Each structure stands twice: as C-alpha cells, then as structure tokens.
C-alpha positions in Angstrom: 21.1 28.8 60.6 18.9 28.9 57.4 18.9 25.5 55.7 17.2 24.0 52.7 16.7 20.4 51.6 16.4 19.6 47.9 13.9 16.8 47.0 14.6 15.2 43.6 13.5 12.5 41.2 16.9 11.9 39.5 17.0 9.8 36.4 19.5 8.0 34.2 21.2 11.1 32.6 23.8 12.7 34.9 23.9 15.9 32.8 20.2 16.4 33.1 20.2 15.6 36.8 23.1 18.1 37.4 21.1 20.8 35.7 18.0 20.0 37.7 19.9 20.0 41.0 21.7 23.2 40.2 18.4 25.0 39.5 16.9 23.9 42.7 20.0 24.9 44.7 19.9 28.3 43.1 16.2 28.7 44.1 17.0 27.7 47.7 19.9 30.2 47.9 17.7 32.9 46.4 15.3 32.2 49.3 18.0 32.8 51.9 19.4 29.4 52.7 23.1 29.3 53.6 23.3 25.5 54.0 21.7 23.4 51.2 21.6 19.6 50.9 20.6 17.3 48.1 19.5 13.6 48.3 21.4 10.4 47.8 22.6 9.6 44.2 21.9 13.2 43.1 23.1 12.8 39.6 22.4 9.2 38.7 19.6 6.8 39.6 20.2 3.7 37.5 19.5 0.2 38.8 21.1 -1.5 35.7 24.8 -1.9 36.7 26.1 -2.0 33.1 24.2 1.2 32.2 25.4 2.9 35.4 29.0 2.1 34.9 28.8 3.2 31.3 28.2 6.8 32.4 29.9 6.8 35.8 33.1 8.7 36.2 35.9 8.8 38.8 35.9 11.7 41.2 38.8 13.3 39.3 36.9 13.1 35.9 33.2 13.7 37.0 32.1 17.1 35.7 29.5 17.4 38.4 32.1 17.9 41.1 33.7 21.1 39.7 30.2 22.3 38.7 28.8 22.0 42.2 32.0 23.5 43.6 31.6 26.5 41.4 27.9 26.8 42.3 28.8 26.8 46.0 31.4 29.6 45.5 29.1 31.7 43.3 26.2 31.5 45.8 28.4 31.7 48.9 26.8 28.7 50.5 27.7 25.5 52.2 26.5 22.8 49.8 26.1 19.1 50.7 25.6 16.9 47.7 24.0 14.0 49.4 25.9 11.5 47.3 27.3 10.9 43.9 28.1 7.5 42.4 31.8 7.7 41.7 33.9 5.0 40.0 36.9 3.7 42.1 37.8 0.7 40.0 36.7 -1.0 36.8 33.4 -2.4 38.3 33.5 -0.8 41.7 32.1 2.5 42.9 31.7 4.6 46.0 28.4 6.2 47.1 30.0 9.4 48.3 28.8 12.6 49.9 30.6 15.9 49.0 30.5 18.9 51.3 31.5 22.1 49.4 32.5 25.2 51.3 31.4 28.8 50.3 35.0 29.1 48.9 34.2 26.4 46.4 36.6 23.9 48.0 35.7 20.3 49.0 35.5 20.6 52.8 34.8 16.9 53.4 33.7 13.7 51.8 32.0 10.6 53.2 31.5 7.2 51.7 28.3 5.3 52.7 29.3 2.8 55.4 26.4 0.3 55.3 25.4 -1.4 52.1 21.7 -2.0 51.3 21.6 -5.7 50.8 18.0 -6.7 51.3 15.1 -8.6 49.8 11.8 -6.8 50.4 9.6 -9.3 48.7 7.6 -9.2 45.5 10.8 -9.3 43.5 12.2 -6.1 45.0 15.8 -7.0 45.9 18.9 -4.8 46.3 22.6 -5.8 46.5 24.6 -2.6 46.8 27.7 -4.5 47.9 27.8 -6.1 44.4 29.0 -2.8 42.9 29.7 -0.4 45.8 32.6 -0.4 48.3 31.6 0.4 51.9 33.2 3.4 53.6 35.1 2.9 56.9 35.3 6.2 58.6 33.2 8.7 60.5 33.1 12.3 59.1 32.3 15.5 61.0 32.9 19.0 59.9 32.3 22.5 61.2 30.0 24.8 59.2 29.1 28.4 60.3 29.6 27.6 64.0 27.8 24.3 63.9 29.3 20.8 63.7 27.9 18.5 60.9 27.9 14.7 61.0 27.5 12.9 57.7 25.7 9.7 56.8 23.7 8.3 53.8 20.3 6.5 53.7 20.6 2.9 55.0 23.1 4.1 57.6 20.1 5.4 59.5 19.3 1.9 60.7 22.6 1.7 62.6 22.2 3.9 65.8 25.8 3.5 66.9 27.0 5.5 64.0 24.9 8.6 65.0 25.8 8.2 68.7 29.5 8.3 67.7 29.0 11.3 65.5 27.2 13.2 68.3 29.9 12.2 70.8 32.4 13.7 68.3 30.5 17.0 68.6 28.0 16.8 65.7 24.9 18.9 66.3 23.4 18.4 62.9 23.1 14.9 61.3 22.5 14.6 57.6 20.7 11.6 56.1 20.4 12.1 52.3 18.4 9.2 51.1 16.7 7.3 48.3 14.4 5.2 50.5 12.2 2.6 48.8 8.4 3.1 49.1 7.8 0.0 51.3 10.5 0.9 53.8 9.7 4.6 53.6 6.1 4.1 54.4 6.9 1.9 57.3 10.1 3.3 58.8 11.2 6.7 57.4 9.8 9.0 60.1 10.3 6.8 63.1 14.0 6.0 62.3 14.8 9.7 61.7 13.0 10.8 64.9 14.8 8.1 66.9 18.2 9.2 65.7 17.4 12.8 66.7 16.0 11.8 70.1 18.9 9.5 70.9 21.5 12.1 70.2 19.7 15.4 70.9 20.6 16.5 67.3 18.9 18.1 64.4 18.4 15.5 61.6 18.2 16.7 58.0 17.0 14.2 55.5 16.7 15.3 51.8 15.2 12.5 49.7 14.6 11.1 46.3 10.9 10.7 45.5 8.5 9.3 42.9 8.9 6.8 40.0 12.3 7.2 38.3 13.3 6.6 34.7 14.9 3.3 35.6 11.6 2.1 37.1 12.6 2.5 40.7 10.1 4.0 43.1 11.3 6.1 46.1 9.5 7.6 49.1 10.3 11.3 49.1 8.9 13.1 52.1 12.0 15.0 52.9 12.1 16.1 56.5 13.8 18.1 59.2 13.7 16.8 62.8 14.5 18.8 65.9 16.7 17.6 68.8 13.7 16.9 71.0 12.3 14.6 68.2 9.8 17.2 66.9 9.1 17.6 63.2 10.4 21.1 62.2 9.4 20.9 58.6 8.5 18.2 56.1 7.2 17.6 52.6 4.0 15.4 52.4 4.7 14.2 48.9 7.2 12.6 46.6 7.5 15.4 44.0 10.7 17.4 43.4 10.8 20.6 45.5 12.4 22.5 48.4 12.1 22.3 52.1 13.2 25.3 54.2 13.7 25.8 57.9 15.7 27.9 60.4 17.7 25.9 62.9 18.3 27.2 66.5 21.4 25.4 67.7 20.7 26.4 71.3 18.0 23.7 71.2 20.7 21.0 70.8 22.4 22.1 74.0 19.0 22.3 75.8 18.0 18.8 74.7 21.4 17.3 75.7 21.3 19.1 79.1 17.8 17.8 79.8 18.7 14.2 78.9 22.5 13.8 78.9 22.3 10.2 77.5 25.4 10.8 75.4 27.4 10.8 78.7 25.9 7.6 80.1 27.4 4.9 78.0 28.3 1.7 79.9 30.4 -1.4 79.1 28.3 -4.4 79.8 29.4 -8.0 80.2 27.4 -11.1 79.3 26.7 -13.3 76.3 27.3 -12.0 72.8 
C-alpha cells in the first residue's frame, strides 16, 4: 500500500487551511499515494475559544467536508482528515476524524476519546474538556484489503485503546497529532514506537509543526513506524511537507506471529 502523510502548520483561517491541505493532498496523490492522511485540527488551529467558535461549523454546514469528499473522489484515494473541529452545541465541539472513500463518501468518523487537560509549566496549560466532548467508541474500517484503526493525538498515551483496536483486526493505526514542543521532544517517537511494538501494527502519525498564527508551537516530525517498532520514514523538521512510504502488510502478520502478545491477555486479581 502506498501511503502519504501531510505535515501542516494550520492557522486561524479555515478557508486558507483547506486550500493548503488540498494542495498537499493533490501533490501526494500525484506522487502515487492511494491512502493519504492529514494531521489533527487540519483546518483550524485557534487557542482562543471565542475566536474558534466564531468560525467553527457543524458537520452538516462545514464546507471543508464536501470539499474533502469531492477531492477524494476526484483523485480516487482513501483520504483521512486527521481531525476537524466541528460544532455539536452552542459552546461544545468534537475533535473528529473523517475517513473519505475513493467514491467520495464518508466511510467512518472518530471523535477523540481522551481530552488533553494538562499543565506543562511555564504558563503552558491546556483544557480541551472545557470546549470539546470526548468520544466514546472505537473505530476500525477496511481500506484496500487492510484494516485501519483510528485515534487522535493524546489518545497515544492510552495503550489499552490501541490493543483493543489491534484485537479488533486493525493492522494500521493512525495518530494524527498536534503535539506540543515539550511533549514532542520528550515522548513523540517513543510513544509511537511503543504502540507499534505492543500491537505489531503500522503506526502512521501525520503532525502539525512550527509556530502557528495563534502563537501555539507544535512539534512536527511526522513519522511512520513499522510493526516491529522500526522507523519506516520520518520528517526531521517542523515545516509543512509530505512523507511517503510503501507498507508491506505481510510484516504485520510476521510480527504478530513472532510475538503473539495480543493473544496473551490475562485477568489479574489484586488491589486496585
């Protein structure tokens, strides 16, 4: 399978971000990719909640959704929009992945399950749950003979999610992200490699990178990890761009046969 990850530096204008993402998707498809993934919050990075809700739309009214659907159909590709911020109530939103089929239909959606509520020090604090509603379901979907498991960014710190996706048959795990620089520098590679090793899966992590218009700084370094934990391809910077690779899904079966840990769960007793 020929895959491509889109690395972006999305800003505060959804229309501009849509145009940037679309151009990069076209470039990846022209280079032969049949599955293309963009990062978290593809069409809006805006840390000011009032400003974000002023431009945020519902899934039914957001022009990015039919635009990406038409792009997937035109190019004949599977297109994973890592996430869009979509309004679900007056002051509530979902951080939602959209998987578009080559027919242009929405094949699957996934709402980020774990909210990034952290204080990193030096005034860098995030409270996603103040404005976003957490998702409550696992999502897997078949694409071109492979089974895809969806997740978003902070989800990567919760290993049980990926184990359940793999046990549901997922061979490729997607982790579109907008990692902060401190956490990216410390944990990005090792967390993604751990999820690949634990499940014997490919991990695809398209990222936001650089200093954004709202002042936020993200890590970039989009990466593809193989099922044995090896780095298949990576970007060594935080600039917008493309990352291409060919996946050999036989390696998933080989890794899981060598270490069949997904079959070795046990129920343990003891203190909680």
